[in-house]
C-alpha positions in Angstrom: 125.3 96.2 94.6 122.5 98.6 93.8 121.8 99.1 97.5 123.7 100.4 100.5 126.0 103.3 100.7 129.1 103.2 98.7 132.5 101.9 100.7 130.2 100.4 103.8 130.2 96.9 102.9 132.6 94.2 103.5 133.1 90.3 102.4 131.3 89.3 105.8 128.7 92.0 106.1 127.6 92.7 102.5 124.4 94.8 103.7 126.2 97.0 106.0 124.7 100.4 106.2 121.5 99.1 104.6 118.0 98.9 106.1 115.8 96.0 105.1 111.9 95.9 106.0 110.3 92.0 106.2 106.8 91.6 106.3 105.5 88.8 107.7 108.6 88.4 109.7 107.6 86.6 113.2 107.6 83.0 111.7 109.4 80.7 108.8 110.6 82.4 105.5 110.0 86.0 106.8 111.9 85.3 110.2 114.7 83.6 108.2 115.0 86.7 105.4 115.3 88.7 108.6 118.0 87.1 110.7 120.2 86.5 107.4 119.9 90.3 106.6 121.0 90.6 110.4 123.9 88.7 110.1 124.9 90.1 106.6 125.0 93.7 108.3 121.8 94.8 107.5 119.6 97.0 110.2 115.8 95.9 110.3 112.2 97.0 110.2 110.1 93.9 111.0 106.5 93.8 110.5 103.9 91.0 111.6 100.5 90.5 113.1 102.0 88.2 115.9 103.9 88.6 119.3 106.4 86.5 118.1 108.1 89.1 116.3 109.7 90.3 119.4 111.7 86.8 119.6 112.9 87.6 116.1 113.9 91.3 116.9 116.2 89.9 120.1 117.8 87.4 117.5 118.6 89.9 114.9 120.2 92.4 117.8 122.0 89.7 118.5 123.6 89.5 115.4 124.3 93.3 115.9 121.4 94.8 114.1 119.3 97.7 114.9 115.8 96.8 114.9 112.3 98.2 114.8 109.7 95.5 115.3 106.0 96.5 114.9 102.6 94.5 115.2 101.8 96.6 111.7 102.9 97.1 108.3 105.6 99.0 106.5 103.4 101.7 105.3 103.4 103.3 109.1 106.0 106.5 108.3 107.4 106.2 111.4 109.3 102.7 110.5 111.0 104.5 107.5 111.6 107.5 109.5 113.6 106.0 112.0 116.3 105.0 109.7 116.0 107.7 107.5 116.0 105.1 104.5 114.8 101.8 103.2 117.0 99.7 100.7 115.3 96.4 100.9 111.6 95.4 100.9 110.4 91.6 101.6 106.7 91.2 101.2 106.3 87.7 102.7 103.0 88.3 104.6 100.0 86.3 103.7 97.4 84.2 104.6 96.0 80.8 102.8 92.5 80.8 103.1 89.8 77.7 103.6 91.0 75.2 100.6 87.5 74.3 99.4 86.0 75.0 96.0 85.2 78.4 94.3 81.7 77.3 94.3 81.8 77.1 98.5 84.5 80.0 99.0 82.9 82.4 101.4 83.1 85.8 100.1 84.3 87.3 103.0 87.6 84.7 103.2 88.1 85.7 99.4 88.5 89.1 100.2 90.5 89.0 103.5 93.2 86.4 101.3 93.5 89.2 98.6 93.3 91.9 100.9 96.8 90.6 103.0 98.3 89.1 99.9 98.0 91.8 97.2 96.7 95.0 98.6 99.0 94.3 101.5 102.1 94.1 98.6 100.8 97.1 96.9 100.7 99.2 100.2 104.0 98.3 101.3 105.8 98.6 97.9 104.2 102.1 97.6 105.3 103.0 101.0 108.8 101.9 100.1 109.1 103.5 97.0 107.6 106.9 98.1 109.4 107.2 101.4 113.0 106.2 100.6 113.4 104.2 97.2 112.6 106.8 94.5 114.3 109.9 96.2 117.5 107.9 96.3 117.0 105.9 93.2 118.1 102.6 94.7 116.7 99.4 96.4 115.7 96.2 95.8 112.0 94.5 96.3 111.6 90.8 96.3 107.7 89.5 96.3 107.4 86.0 97.7 105.6 84.3 95.4 104.9 80.2 95.0 104.4 77.5 92.5 100.9 78.0 92.6 101.2 81.5 91.3 102.1 79.9 88.0 100.1 76.9 87.8 96.6 77.0 88.8 95.1 74.1 91.3 91.9 72.6 92.2 90.7 74.4 95.7 93.9 76.2 95.1 91.0 79.4 96.0 92.1 82.7 96.9 95.5 81.9 97.6 96.2 80.6 94.1 94.4 83.6 92.8 96.5 86.3 95.3 100.0 84.7 93.9 98.9 84.9 90.4 98.0 88.7 90.8 101.3 88.6 92.5 103.4 88.0 89.2 101.8 90.3 87.4 102.3 93.0 90.0 106.0 92.2 89.9 106.0 92.5 86.3 104.3 95.9 86.2 106.6 97.3 88.9 109.5 96.1 87.4 108.7 97.6 84.1 107.6 100.9 85.3 111.0 101.3 87.5 113.9 99.8 85.1 115.5 102.8 84.7 115.1 103.9 88.4 117.9 101.7 90.1 115.0 99.8 91.7 115.1 96.2 91.0 111.8 94.3 91.6 111.3 90.6 91.5 109.7 87.3 93.1 111.1 84.2 95.1 109.6 81.1 94.8 111.2 79.0 97.5 109.6 76.1 96.8 108.2 73.6 99.5 109.3 74.8 102.9 108.8 73.8 106.4 106.0 76.5 107.3 102.8 76.7 109.2 101.3 77.6 106.2 102.4 74.9 104.2 101.3 72.0 106.6 98.1 74.0 106.2 98.2 73.4 102.8 98.9 69.8 102.6 98.4 68.4 106.2 99.2 64.7 105.1 102.9 65.5 104.0 105.8 64.7 105.9 107.5 67.7 106.8 111.1 66.1 107.2 111.1 65.9 103.4 111.0 69.7 103.4 113.7 72.0 103.4 114.4 74.5 106.6 113.4 78.0 106.3 116.6 79.1 107.4 118.3 77.3 104.5 116.8 80.4 102.4 118.9 82.9 104.2 121.9 82.5 101.7 119.3 82.8 98.9 117.8 86.3 99.8 121.5 87.8 100.4 122.0 86.6 97.0 119.1 88.5 95.5 119.8 91.7 97.3 123.4 91.8 96.5 122.5 91.0 92.7 120.6 94.2 92.9 119.3 95.6 89.1 119.9 92.5 87.5 117.1 90.4 88.8 114.9 93.0 88.0 111.5 91.5 86.4 112.3 87.9 87.1 111.0 85.2 89.4 113.5 82.8 91.2 113.6 79.1 92.9 115.8 77.3 94.6 117.6 74.4 93.2 118.0 71.1 94.5 121.4 72.0 95.6 120.5 75.3 97.2 121.4 77.5 94.1 119.1 80.1 92.9 117.8 79.7 89.2 115.9 82.1 87.3 112.1 80.3 86.2 111.1 81.3 82.7 108.0 83.1 82.0 104.9 80.8 81.4 104.2 79.7 77.7 102.7 82.3 75.9 103.5 85.4 77.9 103.6 88.5 75.9 106.7 90.7 76.6 105.9 94.3 76.2 
């Protein structure tokens, strides 16, 4: 494992001694990641815009984690300084935007989606690298992706564009950091029962979708895989296992 101090992990607490930051941690997939890390022994920096973040913090503390919850983003220096280190970053915060054609898409809404979904990832990643990971030459960054980040859809709008950009950002970061001890990967969780999914597909039967909580073991598995996951995109198979998605056809590897 490439994160956390040596000798402090255990079978039931593989992330003991680690600090994990999760953006968009108040609901859905972000909440599931945060609580999975807490159960695995990590301390947490939780970032979200809504007050629900406080309830998630209380749940994580009940698991024994030290928690710093902020209605903000991880670029606040105080969030990292409190723990003195950051081993894990999950870039999960995102907004959907209108489901309309590009011809109809309001420019302000388009800019807002890219600001949250890409600029936010860039700022959080840069902060994590600057404040802790590069100095320690260790860490793992997981960027939450989507199937629409590999295949475009009509009326996918700025959200689809942002996920394509996120896959590119992940590849750039992974190649730049390949000799640093820091792994960067993307994770496409598939169809999950979240508020965003309901807004994307309002006619869909939510009982056919997986619960966000089912993703907890996959998050811990990605972290413990460390550098071996660098530059790769992962999905969840029907039986709940992690699988690597192959690059789109025609991708040039340089």
